[in-house]
C-alpha positions as CSV (number, residue, x, y, z in Angstrom):
1,M,104.1,94.0,113.3
2,A,101.1,92.0,114.4
3,R,102.7,88.9,113.0
4,A,105.9,89.6,115.0
5,R,104.0,90.2,118.2
6,S,102.1,87.0,117.7
7,Y,105.3,85.1,117.1
8,L,106.8,86.5,120.4
9,R,103.6,85.8,122.4
10,S,103.6,82.2,121.3
11,R,107.2,81.6,122.3
12,P,108.1,80.3,125.8
13,E,110.0,82.7,128.1
14,R,113.0,80.3,128.1
15,P,114.1,79.6,124.5
16,L,113.9,76.0,123.7
17,S,116.6,74.1,121.8
18,L,115.5,72.8,118.5
19,G,118.4,70.3,118.5
20,R,119.9,69.8,115.0
21,I,117.4,72.1,113.5
22,D,119.1,75.0,115.3
23,K,122.0,74.5,112.9
24,L,119.9,74.8,109.8
25,V,120.1,78.0,107.8
26,T,116.4,77.6,106.9
27,A,115.3,77.6,110.5
28,K,117.4,80.7,111.4
29,L,116.3,82.6,108.3
30,R,112.6,81.8,109.0
31,A,112.8,83.0,112.6
32,V,114.4,86.3,111.5
33,D,112.1,86.6,108.5
34,I,109.0,86.4,110.7
35,L,110.1,89.3,112.8
36,L,111.6,91.5,110.0
37,R,108.8,90.9,107.5
38,G,106.5,92.4,110.0
39,T,108.2,95.8,109.5
40,F,107.4,95.6,105.8
41,Y,103.8,94.6,106.4
42,E,103.4,97.4,109.0
43,V,104.5,100.0,106.5
44,T,102.3,98.6,103.7
45,E,99.3,98.3,106.0
46,Q,99.6,101.9,107.2
47,A,99.7,103.1,103.6
48,H,96.7,100.8,102.8
49,L,98.7,99.0,100.1
50,R,98.4,95.4,99.0
51,E,101.3,93.0,99.3
52,G,103.7,93.3,96.3
53,V,103.1,97.0,95.6
54,I,106.4,98.3,97.1
55,S,108.6,95.6,95.6
56,S,106.9,95.9,92.2
57,L,107.3,99.7,92.2
58,A,111.0,99.3,93.2
59,I,111.6,97.0,90.3
60,I,109.8,99.3,87.9
61,A,111.7,102.4,89.1
62,T,115.1,100.5,88.8
63,N,114.3,98.8,85.5
64,P,112.2,101.3,83.4
65,G,110.4,99.6,80.5
66,I,110.1,96.2,82.3
67,S,107.0,94.1,81.6
68,Q,104.6,93.0,84.2
69,N,105.4,89.4,83.4
70,E,109.0,90.0,84.2
71,I,108.1,91.5,87.5
72,G,105.8,88.6,88.3
73,A,108.5,86.1,87.6
74,Q,111.1,88.0,89.7
75,L,108.7,88.2,92.7
76,T,107.0,84.8,92.0
77,I,103.6,86.5,91.8
78,D,101.0,84.9,89.6
79,R,99.6,86.7,86.6
80,T,96.3,87.7,88.1
81,T,97.9,89.1,91.2
82,I,100.6,91.1,89.3
83,V,97.9,92.6,87.1
84,A,96.1,93.8,90.2
85,V,99.3,95.2,91.7
86,I,100.1,97.1,88.5
87,D,96.4,98.3,88.4
88,T,96.9,99.6,91.9
89,L,100.1,101.4,91.0
90,E,98.4,103.0,88.0
91,K,95.4,104.1,90.1
92,L,97.7,105.7,92.6
93,G,99.5,107.5,89.8
94,W,102.8,105.8,90.8
95,A,103.4,103.9,87.5
96,E,102.3,103.9,83.9
97,R,101.7,101.2,81.4
98,R,102.9,102.0,77.9
99,K,102.8,100.0,74.7
100,S,106.3,98.5,74.1
101,K,108.1,99.9,71.1
102,E,109.6,96.5,70.4
103,D,106.5,94.4,70.8
104,R,103.1,96.0,70.6
105,R,101.5,93.1,72.5
106,R,103.6,93.9,75.5
107,H,103.3,96.8,78.0
108,S,106.4,98.5,79.3
109,L,106.1,100.0,82.8
110,Q,107.5,103.3,84.0
111,A,107.5,104.8,87.5
112,T,106.1,108.3,87.7
113,P,107.9,111.1,89.6
114,E,105.1,110.7,92.3
115,G,105.8,106.9,92.3
116,E,109.5,107.5,92.8
117,A,108.8,109.9,95.7
118,Q,106.4,107.5,97.4
119,L,108.8,104.6,97.0
120,N,111.5,106.6,98.7
121,R,109.1,107.5,101.5
122,L,108.0,103.9,102.0
123,V,111.5,102.4,101.9
124,D,112.8,105.1,104.3
125,A,110.0,104.0,106.7
126,V,111.0,100.3,106.4
127,E,114.7,101.2,106.8
128,K,114.0,103.2,110.0
129,I,112.2,100.3,111.6
130,E,114.9,97.8,110.5
131,E,117.6,100.0,111.9
132,E,115.8,100.0,115.3
133,M,115.2,96.3,115.2
134,L,118.8,95.5,114.2
135,A,120.5,98.1,116.4
136,M,122.5,95.4,118.2
137,V,124.1,94.3,115.0
138,P,127.1,96.3,113.7
139,K,126.7,97.9,110.2
140,E,129.7,96.0,108.9
141,D,128.0,92.7,109.9
142,L,124.8,93.7,108.2
143,D,126.7,94.6,105.0
144,Q,128.5,91.3,105.1
145,L,125.2,89.5,105.7
146,L,123.7,91.1,102.6
147,Q,126.6,89.9,100.5
148,I,126.3,86.4,102.0
149,L,122.5,86.4,101.3
150,D,123.2,87.4,97.7
151,R,125.6,84.5,97.3
152,M,123.2,82.1,99.0
153,H,120.4,83.2,96.7
154,A,122.6,82.7,93.6
155,S,123.7,79.3,94.9
156,C,120.1,78.2,95.5
157,I,119.0,79.4,92.0
158,R,121.9,77.5,90.4
159,Y,121.0,74.4,92.4
160,V,117.3,74.5,91.5
161,R,118.1,75.1,87.8
162,A,120.5,72.2,87.8
163,R,117.9,69.9,89.2
164,E,115.4,70.9,86.6
165,S,117.6,70.0,83.7
């Protein structure tokens, strides 16, 4: 939340026009992201967790048996950082590394019952803050926004992959 407060303190009382940039999706998403991301950071800081722990745990819980390399790729986290994140999850007792049955060089990851319970608690805390911050936006609009963001994400991935080939 400190980042959101800093963002608000640095803004003038009268919002300034950004001209053509006001019409860019990138600019709008960034402004909202700065404020909303603060909710995520607030929850992780209160729980004394490093960045990436909640997202990694969510992926592990939803995709049992996933490898840490797959999580790193999904979250665009480098190998060193994802190893530290998984180490943290193991130390907390929220996830376990197991030798893969298909490839003994690979570890598969599983969320523990305690990890699942903590994930639910942390996500509930983020959802509560988001609900308060977005109270002026009807639920139907938020549902539609999530669908649009999913399509935008898929479109961006398709665009980047096409440019790489």
